[in-house]
C-alpha distance (Angstrom), angle and dihedral (degrees) to the residues before:
residue distance angle dihedral
M1 . . .
A2 3.80 . .
S3 3.77 118.3 .
A4 3.78 117.9 -99.7
F5 3.81 87.9 -134.5
P6 3.83 104.1 36.7
C7 3.81 95.9 167.1
R8 3.78 98.2 45.2
S9 3.79 129.9 89.7
L10 3.79 121.0 -113.9
G11 3.79 90.0 -105.5
E12 3.79 92.1 54.5
R13 3.81 91.5 46.6
M14 3.81 89.8 51.6
A15 3.80 91.5 51.9
M16 3.81 90.4 53.0
S17 3.79 102.1 38.2
S18 3.77 144.5 50.4
F19 3.77 120.9 -139.6
D20 3.75 130.3 -136.6
V21 3.77 117.9 -125.3
L22 3.78 114.8 -125.8
P23 3.80 113.8 -111.0
E24 3.78 113.0 -93.8
S25 3.82 90.1 -110.0
Q26 3.79 88.9 62.9
T27 3.79 98.1 45.2
L28 3.79 97.9 67.6
S29 3.79 114.1 157.9
V30 3.79 90.5 -160.2
P31 3.79 133.0 45.7
P32 3.81 115.9 -91.4
G33 3.78 112.7 -72.8
S34 3.76 132.3 39.5
E35 3.78 124.1 -27.7
P36 3.83 108.9 -84.2
S37 3.77 118.7 -114.9
P38 3.81 117.5 -99.1
Q39 3.81 88.9 -114.8
M40 3.81 93.9 58.1
P41 3.83 112.3 102.1
V42 3.77 117.6 -112.2
F43 3.80 88.7 -138.5
E44 3.78 128.8 14.8
V45 3.79 115.9 -171.3
R46 3.80 114.3 -165.1
D47 3.83 122.9 -167.7
V48 3.80 93.7 -40.7
F49 3.80 123.2 -172.7
Y50 3.80 123.7 -173.3
R51 3.81 133.5 169.5
Y52 3.80 135.5 -169.8
E53 3.81 110.3 -146.0
G54 3.77 91.5 -30.0
V55 3.82 95.1 -43.0
T56 3.80 112.9 117.3
A57 3.81 113.0 -122.7
L58 3.81 99.9 167.3
E59 3.78 125.2 21.4
G60 3.80 122.4 -171.5
L61 3.80 93.1 -29.8
S62 3.81 117.2 177.5
L63 3.81 127.0 173.9
H64 3.78 141.4 126.4
I65 3.79 132.3 -138.5
G66 3.79 120.4 -148.9
R67 3.76 128.2 -140.5
G68 3.80 114.1 -88.2
Q69 3.81 94.3 12.1
R70 3.79 124.1 135.7
V71 3.79 102.1 -143.2
A72 3.80 125.4 -168.7
L73 3.79 119.6 -154.9
L74 3.80 106.7 -153.6
G75 3.77 129.2 -170.4
A76 3.78 145.0 106.4
N77 3.79 121.9 -78.1
G78 3.79 109.3 -68.5
S79 3.80 94.1 25.3
G80 3.82 92.7 119.2
K81 3.81 102.4 -101.3
S82 3.81 97.4 125.8
T83 3.79 91.8 42.0
L84 3.79 90.6 54.5
L85 3.81 91.4 51.2
R86 3.80 90.8 52.0
L87 3.79 90.3 50.4
L88 3.80 91.4 49.4
D89 3.81 89.0 52.0
G90 3.79 92.5 51.6
L91 3.81 92.9 -117.5
C92 3.80 90.8 125.9
F93 3.79 134.5 5.2
P94 3.81 137.5 -132.8
E95 3.78 120.4 -93.4
K96 3.80 87.3 -146.3
G97 3.78 132.1 9.5
S98 3.79 127.1 29.1
I99 3.80 145.0 -99.2
A100 3.80 123.7 -148.3
F101 3.80 126.6 -161.6
F102 3.82 109.7 -154.9
G103 3.78 87.2 -24.5
E104 3.82 94.0 -50.8
P105 3.82 118.0 116.5
L106 3.81 111.0 -105.8
N107 3.78 101.8 -147.8
P108 3.82 140.1 121.0
N109 3.78 93.9 -89.0
R110 3.81 93.9 54.8
L111 3.80 93.6 43.5
A112 3.81 89.2 50.6
Q113 3.82 86.9 64.7
D114 3.79 107.0 89.6
E115 3.79 97.0 -144.9
F116 3.79 94.7 51.5
S117 3.81 93.5 40.3
F118 3.80 92.5 50.7
A119 3.80 92.2 49.2
F120 3.81 92.7 46.4
R121 3.81 94.9 48.4
R122 3.78 90.0 46.6
R123 3.80 92.3 54.4
V124 3.82 101.5 38.3
G125 3.81 127.2 57.3
I126 3.79 130.5 178.1
V127 3.82 131.8 -158.4
F128 3.79 114.2 -163.9
Q129 3.79 125.2 -140.5
N130 3.79 90.5 -115.9
P131 3.82 107.3 48.7
D132 3.80 91.8 -163.9
V133 3.81 89.9 77.1
Q134 3.82 91.9 63.6
L135 3.81 102.9 34.2
F136 3.79 111.7 87.1
N137 3.80 109.2 135.1
P138 3.82 124.9 104.2
S139 3.81 95.7 -115.0
V140 3.79 140.1 20.5
F141 3.79 90.1 -113.0
D142 3.80 91.4 54.0
E143 3.80 90.6 47.1
V144 3.78 93.8 55.2
A145 3.80 92.7 41.1
F146 3.80 93.7 51.1
G147 3.81 97.5 85.5
P148 3.81 96.5 47.2
L149 3.79 89.1 45.3
Q150 3.80 91.2 54.8
L151 3.81 88.8 50.8
R152 3.81 88.7 52.0
W153 3.76 96.3 -123.9
P154 3.83 115.3 176.0
K155 3.80 113.4 -88.6
E156 3.81 93.8 -114.5
R157 3.79 92.1 51.9
I158 3.81 91.6 49.3
L159 3.79 93.4 50.2
Q160 3.80 92.4 48.0
R161 3.79 95.9 45.2
V162 3.81 94.4 45.4
S163 3.81 90.8 49.7
E164 3.82 91.3 49.6
T165 3.79 92.8 48.6
L166 3.81 94.7 47.3
E167 3.81 88.5 51.0
Q168 3.81 92.3 47.2
L169 3.81 91.3 53.7
G170 3.81 93.4 42.3
I171 3.80 93.8 -120.2
S172 3.82 102.9 111.5
H173 3.79 89.2 115.9
L174 3.80 89.6 59.4
K175 3.81 97.8 54.1
A176 3.82 95.1 108.9
R177 3.82 95.3 42.0
P178 3.83 123.1 103.2
P179 3.82 107.3 -110.7
H180 3.81 93.3 -134.4
R181 3.81 90.3 63.2
L182 3.81 95.0 55.9
S183 3.79 128.6 99.4
A184 3.81 120.2 -99.0
G185 3.80 91.3 -101.6
E186 3.79 93.0 48.4
K187 3.81 91.4 48.6
K188 3.79 90.1 51.3
R189 3.79 91.1 53.0
V190 3.81 91.8 47.6
A191 3.81 90.3 50.8
L192 3.80 89.9 49.8
A193 3.81 90.8 46.9
S194 3.81 90.8 52.3
V195 3.81 87.7 59.0
L196 3.83 100.4 36.6
V197 3.81 91.7 52.0
L198 3.82 87.3 75.5
D199 3.83 91.1 49.2
P200 3.83 94.2 -132.6
E201 3.78 118.3 -161.9
I202 3.81 92.3 -139.5
L203 3.81 125.4 44.9
L204 3.80 124.4 -165.5
L205 3.82 111.5 -164.2
D206 3.80 124.5 -174.8
E207 3.83 110.2 -154.5
P208 3.82 93.4 -32.0
T209 3.83 94.4 -170.0
A210 3.83 97.7 41.0
S211 3.83 116.5 126.6
L212 3.79 92.6 4.0
D213 3.78 126.4 132.4
P214 3.82 114.7 -118.2
Q215 3.82 94.6 -96.5
S216 3.83 93.8 48.9
A217 3.81 91.0 44.9
S218 3.80 90.0 51.4
Q219 3.81 90.8 51.5
M220 3.80 90.8 50.8
I221 3.81 90.8 50.0
D222 3.81 89.4 51.0
F223 3.81 88.7 58.8
L224 3.80 91.8 49.5
V225 3.80 91.1 48.7
G226 3.80 90.4 48.6
W227 3.80 92.0 57.3
R228 3.79 93.7 63.1
G229 3.77 118.1 114.8
G230 3.79 96.5 53.8
S231 3.80 100.6 -71.5
K232 3.81 88.6 130.9
T233 3.77 137.9 5.0
V234 3.80 106.4 -119.8
V235 3.79 125.9 -172.1
M236 3.79 113.6 -175.5
A237 3.78 135.1 176.5
T238 3.79 107.3 -143.7
H239 3.79 146.5 160.0
D240 3.81 91.9 -164.8
L241 3.79 103.4 115.8
D242 3.79 92.7 160.3
S243 3.81 92.6 69.6
L244 3.79 97.6 30.6
E245 3.79 96.7 108.7
D246 3.81 90.4 53.8
I247 3.79 100.7 43.0
A248 3.83 103.6 38.2
D249 3.79 138.9 52.3
H250 3.81 96.8 -172.1
C251 3.79 135.1 17.6
F252 3.79 136.7 -152.3
V253 3.80 117.7 -163.8
L254 3.81 116.7 -152.2
A255 3.80 130.5 -166.1
N256 3.79 125.2 175.1
G257 3.78 90.8 -12.3
R258 3.79 94.9 -53.8
L259 3.78 133.0 107.4
V260 3.80 106.4 -113.0
G261 3.80 101.2 165.6
E262 3.78 144.7 4.9
G263 3.76 138.5 177.5
S264 3.77 143.8 102.4
P265 3.82 118.0 -38.2
Q266 3.81 88.8 -105.2
Q267 3.81 91.8 53.5
I268 3.79 93.8 47.4
L269 3.80 94.7 44.9
G270 3.79 89.9 49.7
D271 3.80 92.9 55.3
Q272 3.79 100.7 84.3
A273 3.80 92.5 171.0
L274 3.81 91.4 56.3
L275 3.81 92.4 47.0
A276 3.79 91.3 49.3
R277 3.80 93.5 46.0
T278 3.80 92.0 51.6
H279 3.84 94.2 44.5
L280 3.79 94.7 -114.4
L281 3.82 95.2 128.7
H282 3.77 123.5 89.1
V283 3.79 119.5 -130.0
H284 3.81 112.3 -135.2
R285 3.77 121.3 -160.9
H286 3.81 123.2 -159.4
L287 3.78 127.7 -167.6
H288 3.81 110.5 -143.9
D289 3.82 124.6 -152.6
S290 3.78 88.3 -105.8
G291 3.79 89.6 61.4
E292 3.80 93.0 -109.6
I293 3.79 115.5 138.6
H294 3.79 113.6 -141.3
S295 3.80 123.1 -169.5
H296 3.78 132.2 -173.4
P297 3.81 137.4 162.3
H298 3.76 115.3 -98.8
R299 3.78 138.5 173.9
H300 3.76 119.5 -156.8
R301 3.78 114.1 -126.3
H302 3.77 121.8 -161.9
C303 3.76 120.4 -139.9
H304 3.79 129.5 -140.2
E305 3.76 122.4 -138.9
P306 3.81 111.5 -115.5
């Protein structure tokens, strides 16, 4: 149905309108049926195949992600990390194999059912590597308010929650700015705010520190560290090995669309052969006084103060 105020921003519409709250039967925080057991995986991926225009992106991939885990997907560009995140978000679907969300099939038929789709979208949020693909509103305020508005939250609840989220991300001063005029780091925080405003249980993050300046990257890492202990289930594609032990509880290593390794961050970081084979090691070159150039693989490790 067309908007009653087609030429106005979301903020202006909110100032002029009141919003109906969805009936309780349509505001489920869990998929239809009983609450899943704590031991049931959030996602279970079984023998999944996926191709882009004939090019294989995932090939026979199987893994499961537990509730409250912070999971890092590691691998070189083209290894299938971003594709897997899109599949987990129900943006595309396997050609073969299956994905389950708390034991429920995650497929087009289930997502075509309003009750399941609403519950799934309420629980799962994704932030893309390039924030420009998900920022489309005229102001930062409108961007963050968009999700709650679509869920028909009451106006007072939207205003309060948007204000809290902008403050949490340190971007309150940007609320009137057009997102497309922000820096890369600011855009990333706005994109994250537009997801966190709904307080999703599961976060899917594609290269959350990519293209950020050191201060913005540090702030993003602080969020990832703060979600340890099971407060949220976080699945992130990342190349950031330096912070891996702080931001992840479990790792999956992908290569050519296949799972080639998994374990704790300490186990993965200790497997130099695996890191080298999957192109996750840097090659450092040194020029000696003699003029000889020496190169060797190296992975930066960060140190904690005692």
